[in-house]
C-alpha positions in Angstrom: -19.8 5.6 -19.7 -19.7 2.6 -21.7 -20.0 -0.9 -20.2 -20.1 -4.4 -21.7 -20.2 -8.1 -20.6 -16.9 -9.8 -21.1 -18.7 -12.4 -23.2 -17.5 -10.7 -26.2 -13.9 -12.0 -25.6 -12.1 -15.1 -26.4 -10.4 -16.5 -23.1 -7.8 -13.9 -22.1 -4.1 -15.0 -22.8 -2.2 -11.9 -21.9 -3.5 -9.1 -19.7 -1.5 -5.9 -18.9 -2.4 -3.8 -15.7 -1.0 -0.4 -15.1 -0.6 1.5 -11.8 2.3 3.9 -11.1 3.4 6.0 -8.1 3.1 5.3 -4.4 3.1 2.0 -2.5 -0.6 2.7 -1.4 -1.8 3.2 -4.8 -0.4 -0.1 -5.9 -1.6 -2.0 -2.8 -5.1 -0.6 -3.5 -5.0 -2.5 -6.9 -4.5 -5.8 -5.2 -8.3 -6.9 -4.7 -8.9 -5.8 -8.4 -6.0 -7.9 -9.5 -7.3 -11.0 -7.6 -10.6 -10.5 -9.1 -9.1 -10.6 -12.7 -7.2 -13.8 -11.9 -10.6 -15.2 -10.7 -12.3 -14.5 -14.1 -9.2 -15.5 -16.1 -7.3 -18.3 -14.3 -5.2 -19.3 -17.2 -4.2 -15.8 -18.3 -0.6 -14.3 -18.0 -1.0 -11.2 -16.1 1.8 -8.5 -16.4 1.8 -5.4 -14.2 3.5 -2.0 -15.3 4.5 0.1 -12.3 7.1 2.4 -11.1 10.4 0.9 -10.6 10.7 1.4 -6.8 7.5 -0.3 -6.3 8.3 -3.4 -8.5 9.6 -5.6 -5.6 6.1 -5.2 -4.0 4.4 -7.3 -6.9 6.2 -10.5 -5.6 3.5 -10.4 -3.0 0.7 -10.3 -5.8 0.4 -14.0 -6.4 -1.9 -13.4 -9.3 0.8 -11.4 -11.2 3.2 -13.4 -13.5 5.5 -10.6 -14.9 6.4 -6.9 -14.0 7.4 -4.1 -16.2 9.3 -1.6 -14.1 9.2 2.2 -15.2 12.1 4.2 -14.0 10.3 7.5 -13.8 13.4 9.2 -12.1 15.6 8.4 -15.0 12.8 9.8 -17.6 12.7 13.0 -15.5 16.6 13.3 -15.3 17.2 15.2 -18.6 20.2 13.0 -19.3 19.6 11.6 -22.9 21.8 8.6 -22.0 19.5 7.7 -19.3 16.2 8.9 -20.7 16.3 7.4 -24.2 16.7 3.6 -23.2 14.4 4.0 -20.4 11.7 5.5 -22.6 12.0 2.8 -25.4 12.6 -0.2 -23.2 8.9 -0.4 -21.6 7.6 0.6 -25.0 9.1 -2.4 -26.6 7.9 -4.8 -23.9 4.3 -3.3 -24.1 4.2 -4.0 -27.8 6.1 -7.3 -27.6 3.6 -8.5 -25.0 0.8 -8.8 -27.5 -1.8 -8.1 -24.7 -5.3 -8.9 -25.5 -6.6 -6.7 -22.5 -4.9 -3.6 -20.9 -6.4 -2.1 -17.9 -5.4 1.4 -16.6 -6.1 1.8 -12.8 -4.7 5.2 -12.7 -6.3 7.2 -15.6 -3.7 10.0 -16.0 -2.5 11.0 -19.5 0.7 9.3 -19.2 -1.0 5.8 -18.2 -3.7 6.3 -20.7 -1.1 6.7 -23.5 0.7 3.7 -22.2 -2.5 1.7 -22.4 -3.2 2.8 -25.8 0.3 2.0 -27.0 0.1 -1.6 -25.8 -2.0 -2.3 -28.9 -4.4 -4.5 -26.7 -7.9 -4.7 -28.6 -9.6 -4.3 -25.2 -8.4 -1.2 -23.1 -10.2 -0.2 -19.9 -9.7 2.8 -17.8 -11.0 5.8 -16.1 -12.2 8.6 -18.2 -11.8 11.4 -15.5 -14.7 13.5 -16.6 -15.0 12.3 -20.2 -11.4 12.8 -21.0 -9.0 10.3 -22.8 -11.8 8.4 -24.5 -9.3 7.9 -27.3 -7.3 5.7 -25.2 -9.9 3.1 -24.1 -12.5 0.8 -25.6 -14.4 0.8 -22.3 -14.1 3.2 -19.4 -15.8 4.8 -16.4 -15.6 7.8 -14.0 -14.2 7.3 -10.8 -16.5 7.9 -7.7 -14.0 9.7 -5.3 -16.7 9.3 -2.5 -15.8 5.6 -2.2 -12.5 3.9 -0.9 -9.7 3.8 -3.5 -10.0 -0.1 -3.5 -13.8 0.1 -4.3 -12.9 2.7 -7.0 -10.5 0.0 -8.8 -13.2 -2.8 -8.3 -15.9 -0.5 -9.7 -14.0 0.0 -12.9 -13.9 -3.7 -13.3 -17.4 -4.1 -12.5 -18.6 -1.5 -15.1 -16.4 -3.3 -17.7 -18.3 -6.6 -17.0 -16.2 -8.2 -14.2 -18.0 -8.9 -10.9 -16.1 -9.7 -7.8 -17.5 -13.0 -6.2 -15.6 -12.0 -3.1 -12.9 -9.5 -2.2 -9.5 -10.8 -1.5 -7.0 -8.3 -0.2 -4.2 -10.6 0.5 -0.6 -9.7 0.2 1.5 -13.0 0.4 4.8 -12.1 1.8 7.8 -14.1 0.0 9.5 -16.6 2.4 12.9 -15.0 1.7 11.6 -11.6 3.0 10.0 -13.0 6.0 13.4 -14.9 6.7 15.3 -11.5 6.4 12.8 -10.3 8.9 13.3 -13.1 11.4 17.0 -12.6 11.1 16.6 -8.8 11.9 14.5 -9.9 15.0 17.3 -12.1 16.1 20.1 -9.6 15.6 18.2 -7.0 17.6 17.5 -9.5 20.4 13.7 -9.4 19.6 11.5 -12.4 20.1 8.7 -13.0 17.6 6.8 -14.9 20.2 6.4 -11.8 22.4 4.0 -8.8 21.8 5.6 -6.3 19.3 4.5 -2.9 18.5 5.7 -1.5 15.2 5.7 2.2 14.6 5.8 4.1 11.3 6.1 7.9 12.4 6.5 9.1 8.8 4.2 9.7 5.8 4.6 11.4 2.5 3.4 14.8 3.9 4.7 16.3 7.1 1.0 17.6 7.8 0.0 14.0 8.0 2.6 13.2 10.6 1.7 12.8 14.3 4.5 14.6 16.4 7.5 12.4 16.7 7.8 13.1 20.5 4.4 11.5 20.9 5.5 8.3 19.1 8.5 8.4 21.6 6.1 8.6 24.5 3.7 5.9 23.1 6.8 3.6 22.7 8.1 4.4 26.3 4.4 3.5 27.6 4.3 0.2 26.1 8.0 -0.8 26.5 7.5 -0.3 30.3 4.7 -3.0 30.1 6.8 -5.5 28.5 5.9 -4.7 24.8 8.8 -4.9 22.1 9.0 -1.7 20.1 10.3 -1.1 16.5 10.4 2.4 15.0 10.5 2.2 11.1 11.1 4.6 8.3 12.9 5.2 5.0 16.5 6.1 4.5 15.8 9.8 4.8 14.1 9.3 8.1 17.2 7.6 9.9 18.5 11.2 11.2 15.3 11.8 13.0 15.0 8.2 14.3 18.8 8.3 16.0 16.7 9.8 18.9 14.7 6.7 19.1 17.9 4.7 18.9 19.6 6.9 21.8 16.4 5.9 23.9 17.0 2.2 23.5 14.5 1.4 20.8 15.1 -0.8 17.8 15.2 1.2 14.6 14.7 -0.1 11.1 15.3 2.8 8.6 16.2 2.1 5.0 16.2 -1.6 4.9 14.5 -3.3 1.8 10.8 -2.8 1.7 9.8 -6.4 1.8 12.2 -7.1 4.7 10.3 -4.1 6.4 7.0 -5.7 5.5 8.1 -9.0 7.1 8.9 -6.9 10.4 5.0 -5.8 10.2 4.2 -9.6 9.7 6.0 -10.6 12.8 4.7 -7.7 14.9 1.5 -7.7 16.7 0.2 -4.2 16.3 1.0 -1.6 13.4 0.5 2.2 14.5 1.3 5.0 12.0 -0.1 7.7 9.8 -1.8 7.5 6.4 0.9 5.8 4.6 1.2 3.0 1.9 3.0 0.8 4.4 -0.2 0.9 6.8 -2.3 -0.3 3.9 0.3 -3.0 3.2 0.0 -4.1 6.7 -3.7 -4.5 6.4 -3.2 -6.6 3.2 -0.8 -8.7 5.3 -3.7 -9.4 7.7 -2.3 -7.4 10.6 -4.2 -5.3 13.3 -3.4 -1.6 12.4 -4.1 1.6 14.0 -4.0 4.6 11.5 -3.7 8.2 12.7 -5.4 10.5 10.4 -6.7 14.0 10.1 -10.3 13.0 9.3 -12.5 10.2 8.1 -15.3 10.3 5.6 -16.4 9.1 2.2 -13.5 8.4 -0.1 -10.8 8.6 2.5 -8.1 6.0 2.4 -8.9 4.3 5.9 -7.8 0.9 6.5 -9.7 -1.1 3.8 -12.6 -3.4 5.4 -11.8 -1.7 8.8 -13.0 1.8 9.0 -12.9 1.6 12.8 -9.1 1.1 13.0 -8.4 4.8 13.0 -7.8 7.7 15.4 -8.8 11.2 14.3 -8.2 14.7 16.1 -10.5 15.2 19.0 -10.3 19.0 18.4 -9.1 20.9 15.3 -8.4 18.9 12.0 -4.8 18.7 12.6 -2.5 15.9 13.6 -1.3 17.7 16.7 -4.8 17.5 18.0 -4.8 13.8 18.3 -4.1 13.3 21.9 -1.5 10.8 23.2 -4.0 9.4 25.6 -6.5 8.8 22.6 -3.8 6.7 21.0 -2.8 4.8 24.1 -6.4 3.8 24.8 -7.0 2.8 21.2 -3.9 0.6 21.1 -4.9 -1.0 24.4 -8.3 -2.0 22.7 -6.2 -3.2 19.7 -4.0 -5.4 21.7 -6.9 -6.8 23.4 -8.4 -7.9 20.1 -5.1 -9.6 19.2 -5.4 -11.6 22.3 -2.6 -9.8 24.1 -2.7 -9.3 27.6 -0.5 -6.6 28.9 0.0 -4.9 32.3 -1.9 -1.4 31.9 -2.0 -0.2 35.4 -1.0 3.3 36.3 -1.9 6.8 35.0 -2.1 7.2 31.2 0.2 9.6 29.6 -1.3 13.0 28.4 0.1 15.3 25.8 
């Protein structure tokens, strides 16, 4: 592992950051991006990410420019799509004349892109000593720590120390405006307690049963809390059941508008998904339902207690409905919301 003080640099002018793939992966880089900005306030920071995640970067105030990579086009096998999509980002990487490139992913694909940028300083994860050819400085990830801490550790080992961790996603006003219009169109009042439910994750085994979310929504609706069920376009057929039960459903709306719905809500409940981590960066109280906690698990950053785990077997079905109701009561109380909770608790 090589480390060095940043004293070897002239002041940075153009910095390239790379992190592809999912929403959560990109959100986990946010505190590291803010650390880089703190060290190089005059630098122009460019972020290369998967095309579908590019809109999220509008909430990264430290980022000046985005290079979207259409990985679906590259995998399509259609030369008319593959060829231009392959060369377009490569041209932008070279044309950027970057002085520093940081690969927060450390895969072969991203290591090569880091090397191709031509930046004289290139930092990244060596992953067991591999890909040393791509980086001038590198470190090995400690998977026993939170992903946010892994990204900060890379910077630390390369000479950048964080004076204070800022996990702040600044929602664009336009997105918040769209969310307010959604509230109005659905007859919701942003001044009233609102529970935002995100039932779906990237893996069925990480999903709490949908009927439990329905029961949770019914419990809190009976006590005067507004309920929003959210999901992606593919989740709408499953959420039709929620609409049939009179709940507001937001499925397939733009991601930033959906983020605005979370910003306007009081409590966010869901599984281990990128949107839950985005909610934390938005400064919202979340309750994450996960199979197990422990070193290296992606729990809400800075709030390892904002979770519910199974009381029995390590499967989502063993998270009891009563567990989640009690945890959400506590969370609402922390938010200063007083709701009527008399009567028996639902059990399932």
